[in-house]
Every structure is written in C-alpha cells, then in structure tokens.
C-alpha positions in Angstrom: 28.0 91.8 31.3 24.7 89.9 33.0 21.3 90.5 34.2 21.6 89.6 37.3 19.6 86.8 36.9 19.3 82.9 34.4 15.8 81.5 34.0 16.5 77.5 34.1 15.2 75.4 31.8 12.2 74.3 33.8 11.5 78.0 33.9 12.3 78.9 37.4 14.0 82.7 37.5 17.2 82.3 39.7 18.7 85.8 40.6 22.2 86.3 41.5 22.8 86.9 44.9 26.1 85.2 46.1 26.3 86.7 50.0 22.4 85.4 50.5 22.1 82.4 53.1 19.7 80.6 50.5 22.4 80.9 47.4 23.3 77.8 45.8 26.8 76.8 45.2 27.1 78.8 42.3 25.6 82.6 43.6 22.2 81.8 42.5 19.0 82.1 44.4 15.5 80.7 43.2 13.3 83.8 42.7 10.0 82.8 44.0 11.7 81.2 47.6 13.5 84.9 47.6 9.7 86.5 47.2 8.4 84.0 50.1 11.4 84.8 52.2 10.5 88.5 52.1 7.2 87.7 52.5 7.8 85.9 56.0 10.9 88.5 57.1 13.4 84.9 57.4 15.4 82.7 55.2 13.5 79.5 54.6 15.0 76.4 55.6 16.0 73.4 52.7 12.6 71.9 54.3 10.1 74.1 52.9 9.1 74.3 49.5 7.6 77.5 47.7 4.2 75.4 45.4 3.0 77.7 42.3 -0.4 77.6 42.5 -1.2 77.8 38.9 2.0 75.5 37.5 3.8 78.6 35.8 7.2 78.5 37.1 7.9 82.3 36.8 4.5 83.6 37.9 6.7 84.6 41.7 3.4 86.8 42.4 3.0 86.2 46.5 -0.7 85.6 46.0 0.2 82.6 43.4 2.9 81.3 46.0 2.3 78.4 48.9 4.7 77.5 51.5 4.9 73.8 52.7 6.8 71.3 53.6 8.9 69.3 51.0 7.3 65.8 52.6 3.5 67.5 51.7 4.6 69.0 48.0 6.0 65.7 46.9 3.0 64.3 47.4 1.2 66.8 45.2 -0.7 65.4 42.0 1.5 66.7 39.2 0.3 68.9 36.2 1.4 67.6 32.6 2.0 70.9 30.5 -1.2 71.3 28.0 0.1 69.8 24.3 0.9 72.8 21.8 0.6 72.4 18.2 2.9 73.6 15.7 3.2 73.7 11.7 5.0 70.5 10.3 7.6 72.9 7.9 7.2 69.1 5.3 3.7 68.4 4.9 2.2 71.6 6.9 0.4 69.6 8.8 -0.2 70.2 12.4 1.6 68.8 15.5 0.4 68.7 18.6 3.8 68.6 21.6 3.4 67.7 24.8 5.4 66.3 27.4 4.5 62.2 26.5 4.1 62.7 23.0 4.5 63.6 19.2 1.8 62.8 16.9 0.3 64.3 13.9 -3.2 65.6 14.1 -3.8 66.6 10.7 -2.3 66.8 7.4 
C-alpha cells in the first residue's frame, strides 16, 4: 500500500491526486504548488512557479513560499548546496562532498 506521496530525487514532495487539475500525467502534484494554490484559492498556471525562500525543497510552509512568474524565477541566482563531510572507511580521512567536487580534507 502506498502512502499517497513520493519524494523526488531533488527532495520535492509529490502528492498523489490523479483528478487534480494541476496533476502530472502520472497523477502527482508537487506539494508546494498545492499549498500555494490552496492559499490563493485557485489552481496555479503553468507560468507560475512557487519558490522556496530557504531553498529547502520539502519545507512547504506558506511563509517559506513565494509565487512568481517562471521567467523571473529562472533569473534568480542558484544556491549551491553546502559541502557535507563523510568519513572514508579506508583511511578514516574526512571527505567533503559537494555538488561540484569531491576532495579529501584531512587524513
């Protein structure tokens, strides 16, 4: 049995609502778009984008969401994820993993 939602590889929550006017062909609607549509009392258009102020894709509180036109959203600077440390199981060195690079910080 399914929970009625999935999480995309990018971290967005998609809710199963096959009959919703904003649903994809697969029957899912991005939760942040549902939250904004409910707040506005209408479905969103294809040209409207819901931006996460804090860049956390599953933080769908209305105070974290901003409605804007796609053309404006496309010009926003892209935030890069902060590098996250992991420990190498072989040398026990700290490895920093980021979207752009993988490098050993210390051994």
